[in-house]
C-alpha positions as CSV (number, residue, x, y, z in Angstrom):
1,M,0.3,0.1,0.0
2,H,1.2,3.5,-1.0
3,T,1.1,6.4,1.4
4,F,-0.3,9.6,0.5
5,L,0.9,12.7,2.2
6,T,-0.7,16.5,1.7
7,L,2.2,18.7,0.5
8,H,0.3,21.6,2.0
9,P,1.4,22.5,5.5
10,Y,-2.3,22.1,6.6
11,N,-5.2,20.3,4.7
12,P,-8.4,19.9,6.3
13,F,-9.8,17.8,4.1
14,H,-7.4,14.9,4.4
15,F,-10.1,12.2,3.4
16,L,-9.5,8.5,2.8
17,L,-11.5,6.9,0.1
18,N,-11.8,3.5,-1.0
19,S,-12.0,2.8,-4.9
20,S,-15.5,2.2,-4.8
21,S,-16.2,5.7,-3.1
22,K,-19.2,8.0,-4.9
23,C,-17.6,11.0,-3.9
24,P,-17.3,13.2,-6.8
25,F,-13.7,13.6,-6.1
26,H,-12.5,10.6,-5.8
27,S,-11.7,10.5,-9.6
28,S,-9.1,13.0,-9.2
29,F,-6.8,11.2,-7.2
30,S,-4.6,8.3,-9.1
31,K,-5.5,4.5,-9.2
32,R,-2.2,3.8,-8.4
33,I,-2.8,4.9,-4.9
34,T,-4.6,2.8,-2.5
35,F,-6.5,4.0,0.1
36,T,-8.0,2.5,3.4
37,V,-11.9,3.2,4.2
38,L,-12.1,4.4,7.9
39,S,-16.0,3.3,9.0
40,T,-17.7,6.3,11.3
41,H,-20.5,3.9,11.9
42,S,-20.6,3.6,15.5
43,N,-22.2,1.1,17.5
44,P,-24.4,3.5,20.4
45,N,-26.4,2.2,23.2
46,I,-29.6,1.5,23.3
47,I,-31.7,4.3,24.6
48,K,-35.1,3.7,25.6
49,T,-37.3,6.8,24.8
50,N,-39.8,8.3,27.3
51,G,-42.1,10.3,25.1
52,R,-45.4,10.6,25.6
53,S,-48.3,11.4,23.5
54,T,-49.8,14.8,23.2
55,Y,-53.7,14.7,24.0
56,D,-56.3,17.4,23.1
57,K,-55.1,17.8,19.6
58,P,-56.8,16.0,16.1
59,L,-56.0,12.4,15.5
60,L,-53.0,12.5,13.3
61,P,-51.6,8.9,12.1
62,Y,-48.0,10.1,13.4
63,E,-47.1,12.0,16.3
64,Y,-44.5,14.6,14.9
65,D,-42.1,17.2,16.7
66,A,-44.5,20.2,16.4
67,E,-41.9,22.6,17.2
68,L,-39.6,21.1,14.5
69,Y,-42.4,21.7,11.7
70,E,-43.0,25.4,12.8
71,E,-40.5,26.5,10.2
72,E,-41.5,25.1,6.3
73,E,-38.4,25.0,4.1
74,E,-38.9,26.7,0.6
75,E,-38.0,25.2,-2.6
76,E,-34.6,27.2,-4.0
77,E,-34.6,27.7,-7.8
78,E,-31.8,26.3,-9.6
79,E,-29.5,28.7,-11.1
80,E,-27.0,28.3,-13.7
81,E,-23.3,29.5,-13.3
82,E,-20.9,30.3,-15.4
83,E,-17.2,30.1,-14.8
84,D,-14.6,31.3,-16.8
85,D,-11.8,28.8,-18.3
86,D,-9.4,30.5,-16.1
87,D,-11.3,30.2,-12.9
88,D,-10.4,26.7,-12.6
89,L,-12.3,25.1,-9.1
90,F,-10.3,22.0,-9.1
91,S,-6.9,23.1,-10.1
92,D,-5.6,23.1,-6.4
93,D,-2.7,20.9,-5.9
94,E,-4.0,19.0,-3.5
95,F,-6.8,17.8,-6.0
96,A,-3.8,16.3,-8.6
97,E,-2.7,12.7,-9.3
98,S,-0.2,11.7,-6.9
99,A,3.1,9.9,-8.0
100,D,4.5,7.4,-5.9
101,F,6.1,8.5,-3.0
102,D,10.1,7.6,-2.3
103,A,10.7,6.9,1.6
104,K,14.6,7.5,1.0
105,D,14.6,11.2,-0.3
106,K,11.1,12.0,0.7
107,K,10.2,13.7,-2.4
108,S,6.8,13.2,-4.5
109,K,5.9,14.1,-8.0
110,S,2.6,14.9,-8.7
111,K,0.8,14.8,-12.3
112,T,-1.8,16.8,-13.7
113,L,-5.5,15.8,-14.2
114,A,-6.1,13.9,-17.3
115,G,-8.4,15.4,-19.6
116,R,-9.6,19.2,-19.7
117,H,-12.3,20.3,-16.9
118,Q,-15.3,21.1,-18.2
119,E,-18.2,22.9,-16.4
120,N,-21.4,21.1,-16.0
121,E,-25.2,22.9,-15.8
122,W,-24.4,23.9,-11.9
123,G,-20.9,26.1,-12.9
124,V,-18.7,22.8,-11.4
125,K,-15.9,21.1,-13.2
126,S,-15.6,17.3,-14.0
127,L,-13.2,15.7,-13.5
128,N,-13.9,12.6,-15.8
129,N,-12.0,13.5,-18.9
130,G,-14.0,16.1,-20.1
131,Q,-17.4,14.4,-19.3
132,S,-19.7,16.8,-17.5
133,S,-21.9,15.1,-14.5
134,K,-25.2,16.6,-13.1
135,L,-25.0,17.1,-9.4
136,S,-28.0,17.7,-6.9
137,K,-28.0,20.9,-5.1
138,S,-26.2,19.2,-1.6
139,R,-24.1,17.3,-3.4
140,R,-23.0,20.5,-5.6
141,I,-22.4,22.5,-2.3
142,A,-20.2,19.6,-0.8
143,S,-18.2,19.6,-4.0
144,L,-17.4,23.1,-4.0
145,Q,-16.9,23.1,-0.3
146,Q,-13.9,20.6,-0.8
147,N,-12.4,22.1,-3.4
148,N,-11.9,25.3,-2.0
149,S,-11.2,23.8,1.5
150,R,-7.3,25.0,1.2
151,K,-8.4,28.7,1.2
152,F,-10.4,27.8,4.7
153,G,-9.2,29.4,7.7
154,R,-9.9,30.3,11.2
155,N,-11.4,34.2,10.2
156,S,-13.3,32.9,7.3
157,M,-14.9,30.3,9.8
158,V,-15.9,32.7,12.2
159,E,-17.3,34.9,10.1
160,R,-19.4,32.2,8.5
161,Y,-20.1,30.7,12.0
162,P,-19.8,33.3,14.7
163,E,-22.1,32.0,17.1
164,L,-20.8,28.2,16.7
165,S,-17.2,29.3,16.9
166,E,-18.2,31.2,20.4
167,K,-19.9,28.4,22.0
168,I,-17.6,25.1,20.9
169,D,-14.0,24.6,19.8
170,L,-15.0,24.7,16.0
171,H,-12.1,22.9,14.0
172,V,-11.9,24.5,10.1
173,K,-11.9,20.6,9.3
174,W,-15.4,20.8,10.2
175,L,-16.7,23.6,7.6
176,P,-17.5,21.1,4.2
177,L,-19.9,19.2,6.6
178,L,-21.4,22.2,8.3
179,D,-21.8,23.9,5.0
180,Y,-23.4,20.8,3.8
181,L,-25.9,20.6,6.6
182,S,-26.8,24.3,6.4
183,T,-28.5,22.8,3.0
184,F,-30.9,21.8,4.6
185,G,-32.2,24.8,6.8
186,I,-30.4,24.1,9.8
187,N,-28.8,26.8,11.8
188,E,-25.9,28.1,13.6
189,S,-28.1,27.3,16.8
190,Q,-29.4,24.0,15.9
191,L,-25.5,22.9,14.9
192,V,-24.9,24.0,18.2
193,Q,-27.9,21.6,19.4
194,I,-26.3,18.6,17.1
195,Y,-22.9,19.3,18.8
196,A,-24.5,18.8,21.8
197,K,-26.2,15.5,21.8
198,H,-23.4,13.7,19.5
199,K,-20.1,15.6,19.2
200,S,-18.7,12.9,17.1
201,S,-21.0,14.0,14.6
202,F,-19.2,16.9,13.4
203,Q,-16.2,14.5,12.8
204,V,-17.9,12.7,9.8
205,N,-16.5,13.9,6.4
206,V,-18.9,15.3,4.1
207,C,-19.0,12.5,1.5
208,S,-19.7,9.9,4.0
209,A,-22.5,12.2,5.5
210,Q,-23.8,12.8,2.0
211,E,-23.7,9.3,0.8
212,R,-26.1,8.4,4.4
213,L,-28.6,11.3,3.9
214,D,-28.7,10.7,0.0
215,Y,-29.7,7.2,0.6
216,L,-32.3,8.3,3.3
217,M,-34.0,10.4,0.9
218,S,-33.8,7.5,-1.9
219,L,-36.0,5.7,1.0
220,G,-38.9,8.4,0.8
221,V,-37.7,10.9,3.8
222,K,-38.2,14.3,2.6
223,H,-35.5,16.6,1.9
224,K,-37.3,19.3,4.8
225,D,-37.5,16.1,7.2
226,I,-33.3,16.1,7.2
227,R,-33.1,18.8,9.5
228,R,-35.9,17.8,11.9
229,I,-34.3,13.8,11.8
230,L,-30.6,15.3,12.7
231,L,-31.9,17.5,15.7
232,R,-33.5,14.0,17.3
233,Q,-30.7,11.7,16.0
234,P,-27.8,13.4,15.2
235,Q,-25.9,9.7,15.2
236,V,-27.6,9.3,11.7
237,I,-24.8,10.4,9.6
238,S,-22.5,8.3,11.4
239,Y,-24.5,5.2,10.6
240,T,-23.0,3.1,7.5
241,V,-25.4,2.1,4.5
242,E,-24.6,-1.2,4.1
243,N,-24.1,-2.1,8.2
244,N,-26.8,-0.3,9.5
245,L,-29.4,1.8,6.9
246,K,-30.0,-1.2,4.6
247,T,-30.2,-3.8,7.4
248,H,-32.9,-1.6,9.4
249,V,-34.6,-1.4,6.0
250,A,-34.7,-4.7,5.3
251,F,-36.0,-5.5,9.0
252,L,-38.8,-3.6,8.4
253,M,-39.9,-4.7,5.2
254,S,-39.9,-8.4,6.3
255,L,-42.5,-6.9,8.7
256,G,-44.7,-6.1,5.9
257,V,-44.2,-2.7,5.7
258,P,-44.3,-1.5,2.2
259,S,-41.0,0.1,1.1
260,S,-43.1,3.2,-0.1
261,K,-43.6,4.1,3.6
262,I,-40.2,3.1,5.0
263,G,-39.1,6.7,4.5
264,K,-41.9,8.4,6.5
265,I,-41.7,5.9,9.8
266,I,-37.6,6.7,9.7
267,A,-38.7,10.6,9.5
268,V,-41.5,9.7,12.3
269,T,-39.1,7.6,14.6
270,P,-35.1,8.4,13.5
271,S,-34.4,6.4,17.0
272,L,-35.1,3.2,15.4
273,L,-31.7,3.1,13.7
274,S,-30.0,3.3,16.7
275,Y,-31.2,0.1,17.9
276,S,-30.3,-3.5,17.2
277,V,-32.5,-5.3,15.1
278,E,-30.9,-8.7,16.8
279,K,-30.8,-7.7,19.8
280,S,-33.7,-5.3,20.3
281,L,-35.9,-5.1,17.3
282,K,-36.9,-8.4,16.6
283,P,-37.2,-9.3,20.5
284,T,-39.6,-6.5,20.4
285,V,-41.8,-8.0,17.8
286,R,-41.8,-11.3,19.5
287,Y,-43.3,-10.3,22.3
288,L,-45.8,-8.1,20.1
289,I,-46.8,-11.6,18.3
290,E,-46.7,-13.7,21.3
291,E,-47.5,-11.9,24.6
292,V,-49.5,-9.4,23.7
293,G,-51.2,-11.3,20.5
294,I,-51.1,-9.1,17.7
295,N,-51.6,-11.3,14.8
296,E,-48.4,-11.8,12.3
297,K,-50.1,-10.1,9.1
298,N,-51.1,-7.5,11.0
299,L,-47.7,-6.3,12.3
300,G,-47.0,-4.0,9.0
301,K,-50.2,-1.9,9.6
302,V,-49.6,-1.5,13.3
303,I,-46.1,-0.3,13.0
304,Q,-47.0,2.4,10.2
305,L,-49.7,3.4,12.6
306,S,-47.1,3.8,15.5
307,P,-43.6,3.0,14.1
308,Q,-42.4,4.2,18.1
309,I,-43.9,0.5,19.4
310,L,-40.6,-0.3,18.2
311,V,-38.3,1.1,20.5
312,Q,-40.6,1.8,23.8
313,S,-40.3,-0.5,26.9
314,I,-43.5,-2.6,25.3
315,D,-43.6,-5.2,28.1
316,I,-44.2,-2.4,30.7
317,S,-46.3,-0.1,28.3
318,W,-48.9,-2.8,27.5
319,N,-49.1,-4.6,30.9
320,I,-50.1,-1.5,32.2
321,R,-52.7,-1.0,29.9
322,L,-53.8,-4.4,29.6
323,I,-54.7,-4.2,33.9
324,F,-56.4,-0.8,32.9
325,F,-58.7,-1.8,30.8
326,T,-59.6,-5.1,32.5
327,K,-60.5,-3.6,35.6
328,E,-61.8,0.1,34.5
329,L,-64.1,-1.4,31.6
330,G,-64.0,-5.0,32.6
331,A,-62.6,-5.8,28.9
332,S,-61.4,-9.3,28.0
333,K,-57.8,-9.3,26.1
334,E,-59.0,-10.1,23.1
335,S,-60.9,-6.7,23.5
336,I,-57.8,-4.9,24.1
337,V,-55.8,-6.3,21.5
338,K,-58.2,-5.2,19.1
339,M,-57.9,-1.8,20.5
340,V,-54.4,-2.0,20.1
341,T,-54.2,-3.1,16.6
342,K,-56.6,-0.8,15.3
343,H,-54.7,2.0,17.5
344,P,-51.2,0.8,18.5
345,Q,-50.7,4.9,19.9
346,L,-52.8,4.2,23.0
347,L,-49.7,2.4,24.5
348,N,-48.3,5.7,24.8
349,Y,-51.4,7.4,26.5
350,S,-51.2,8.6,29.8
351,I,-53.8,6.8,31.8
352,D,-54.4,9.6,34.1
353,D,-54.3,12.4,31.7
354,G,-55.6,10.7,28.6
355,L,-57.3,7.5,28.9
356,L,-59.5,7.9,32.2
357,P,-61.0,11.3,31.4
358,R,-62.1,10.2,28.3
359,I,-63.9,7.2,29.3
360,N,-65.0,9.5,32.3
361,F,-66.6,11.7,29.6
362,L,-68.5,8.9,27.9
363,R,-70.0,7.9,31.2
364,S,-70.7,11.4,32.3
365,I,-73.5,11.3,29.3
366,G,-75.3,8.0,30.6
367,M,-72.9,5.4,28.7
368,K,-72.5,2.1,30.8
369,N,-69.0,0.2,30.4
370,G,-70.4,-2.3,27.9
371,D,-71.3,0.6,25.8
372,I,-67.7,2.4,26.1
373,L,-66.1,-0.7,25.4
374,K,-68.1,-0.9,22.0
375,I,-67.4,2.4,20.9
376,L,-63.7,2.0,21.9
377,T,-63.1,-1.3,20.1
378,S,-64.9,-0.1,16.8
379,L,-63.3,3.2,17.3
380,T,-60.4,3.3,19.5
381,Q,-59.0,7.0,18.1
382,V,-61.8,8.5,20.3
383,L,-59.0,8.1,23.0
384,S,-56.9,10.6,21.2
385,L,-59.7,13.3,20.8
386,S,-59.4,16.6,22.8
387,L,-62.4,16.8,25.0
388,E,-63.0,20.6,25.0
389,A,-62.6,21.1,21.2
390,N,-64.0,18.0,20.0
391,L,-65.7,15.4,22.3
392,K,-67.9,17.7,24.2
393,P,-69.0,20.0,21.1
394,K,-70.2,17.0,19.3
395,Y,-71.8,15.5,22.0
396,L,-74.0,18.8,22.5
397,Y,-74.5,19.2,18.7
398,L,-76.3,15.9,18.5
399,V,-78.0,16.3,21.6
400,N,-79.3,19.8,21.0
401,E,-79.6,19.6,17.4
402,L,-79.8,16.4,15.8
403,H,-82.4,15.8,18.8
404,N,-80.4,12.2,19.3
405,E,-79.8,10.3,22.5
406,A,-75.8,9.2,24.0
407,Q,-76.7,5.7,23.4
408,S,-76.9,6.6,19.2
409,L,-73.3,7.0,19.0
410,T,-73.1,2.9,20.2
411,K,-74.5,2.5,16.7
412,Y,-72.9,5.4,14.9
413,P,-69.4,5.6,16.9
414,M,-68.1,6.9,13.7
415,Y,-70.2,10.1,14.7
416,L,-67.2,11.3,17.2
417,S,-64.5,11.0,14.5
418,L,-66.4,13.3,11.9
419,S,-65.4,17.2,11.8
420,L,-68.2,18.8,13.0
421,E,-67.8,21.9,10.7
422,Q,-66.9,20.3,7.5
423,R,-68.8,17.2,7.6
424,I,-71.6,17.0,10.2
425,R,-73.1,20.4,10.2
426,P,-72.9,21.3,6.7
427,R,-74.8,18.0,6.1
428,H,-77.3,18.8,8.6
429,R,-78.2,22.4,7.1
430,F,-78.3,21.2,3.8
431,L,-81.1,18.7,4.5
432,V,-82.7,21.3,6.4
433,S,-82.6,23.9,3.7
434,L,-84.2,21.0,1.3
435,K,-86.8,20.5,4.1
436,K,-85.9,17.0,3.8
437,A,-84.5,16.6,7.2
438,P,-86.9,14.5,9.9
439,K,-88.8,16.1,12.7
440,G,-87.5,13.4,15.0
441,P,-83.8,12.3,15.6
442,F,-81.9,13.1,12.8
443,P,-80.6,9.8,10.9
444,L,-77.2,9.6,11.4
445,G,-76.3,7.4,8.8
446,S,-76.4,10.0,6.2
447,L,-73.2,11.3,7.8
448,I,-71.0,8.6,7.0
449,P,-71.0,8.2,3.3
450,T,-69.1,10.1,0.5
451,D,-70.6,13.5,-0.7
452,E,-71.7,12.1,-3.9
453,S,-73.5,9.3,-2.0
454,F,-74.6,11.4,0.5
455,C,-76.5,13.8,-2.3
456,Q,-77.7,10.7,-4.2
457,K,-79.4,9.0,-1.5
458,W,-80.1,11.4,1.1
459,A,-80.1,14.7,-0.6
460,G,-81.7,13.8,-3.9
461,T,-79.6,16.5,-5.9
462,T,-76.3,17.1,-7.4
463,L,-72.9,17.3,-5.8
464,D,-72.3,20.8,-7.3
465,K,-75.6,22.6,-5.7
466,Y,-74.4,20.6,-2.3
467,M,-70.8,22.2,-2.6
468,A,-72.1,25.6,-3.8
469,F,-74.2,25.6,-0.3
470,R,-71.1,25.1,1.6
471,Q,-69.3,27.4,-0.1
472,R,-72.1,30.3,0.9
473,S,-72.2,28.8,4.3
474,S,-68.5,29.1,4.9
475,L,-68.5,32.6,3.6
476,N,-71.8,33.5,5.9
477,N,-69.6,32.0,8.7
478,L,-67.0,34.3,7.8
479,A,-68.8,37.3,8.0
480,E,-70.3,36.3,11.4
481,K,-66.9,36.2,13.1
482,Y,-65.6,39.4,11.7
483,N,-68.9,41.3,12.8
484,R,-68.4,40.0,16.2
485,K,-64.6,41.1,16.4
486,K,-66.1,44.6,15.4
């Protein structure tokens, strides 16, 4: 193996690459030089999460970190840049081919790059013997930063990252990675958070980080979600594609999770990637099947609804809620398994702040334990709905406007999951306007089907007329709200 030494007194980008590296700069090195790949993958300890689900919010299939979603990343327009032939970004000596190193006289010769450098549509010179290559925006920036690495200095670092330089001992060699991460909308204060959570993340070379994040995006992780993933699980850029990421993807697909859903699961629960497949994830799955009683064919669906189920202390969560529902409602294990299968998020819900208040509300409107259990096994999502903003207003409308009793919910529990403003009220008022609403209890069955079926079966009119009615009603509601504010 030959040795490669930089001729510069300081080279912050001394990356060691193998012959299969996809880094856009690997082609500039001589094939005669053999490099050693240093894996940055770590084997972190399994850390159990203690996150609790939020309440009093509309039901969502996944629970995202709301704080991190406050900023929406805007898509940037791609611009073509023109470079003069004299302004060759790849003309630095450190990117020239290296000749054999003579250990006796310590002299080294270098060869110039073969072929003319040409610019691609991004204004980045190609090293592929005159052939241009198209690079993504993130890869283009990473390339530019590597090629200008010799120009980085302490002053440039402080100017570009003043807050980061002040709070941590920032090294110049980290700049390409920081610039690359910035393309995902990560600001300086968030870089500080990442460093505080996992210091060694900044020691990953930019090509390795780019390879790993590109792989995640190829799975369906959105560009805007990368920022949230790195803030929650910065170790991700340390996980190798072959030994970690692909292994976890294969595991999820073996459980019946479609490939199209893998990206969303990783975005929602990035900590999943830090758990050992053999020592942690597979034992959890066996527990779900053998102890909880979830049918193996339903595992893929359960994990899609609540990926967190794989990274929580499932034995504790399950046993506590099994005992609660058994004692509180007299539920059988079969009924509880049915609830978990339909809405596995309930294993994260607090008993005192989440489950019990909603059960007590149903009792307060005259329901017996058997009625409540029937509703919960049919529509377990009721346990996630807000009391003040959802359940109570719908119940009052059911009794006062639709003239139904609470017992009607046992036959139509779906009523509680429908939107009061977008479904229940508009359809009720539309039938009243057509004089087709009965004088007695309003038929809750008319609220269940699609708009088209509702118009054909219950209203006896066209969908266009119903949509026009809804639009007029919305405008009237806005006018009323405006007048009240005056």
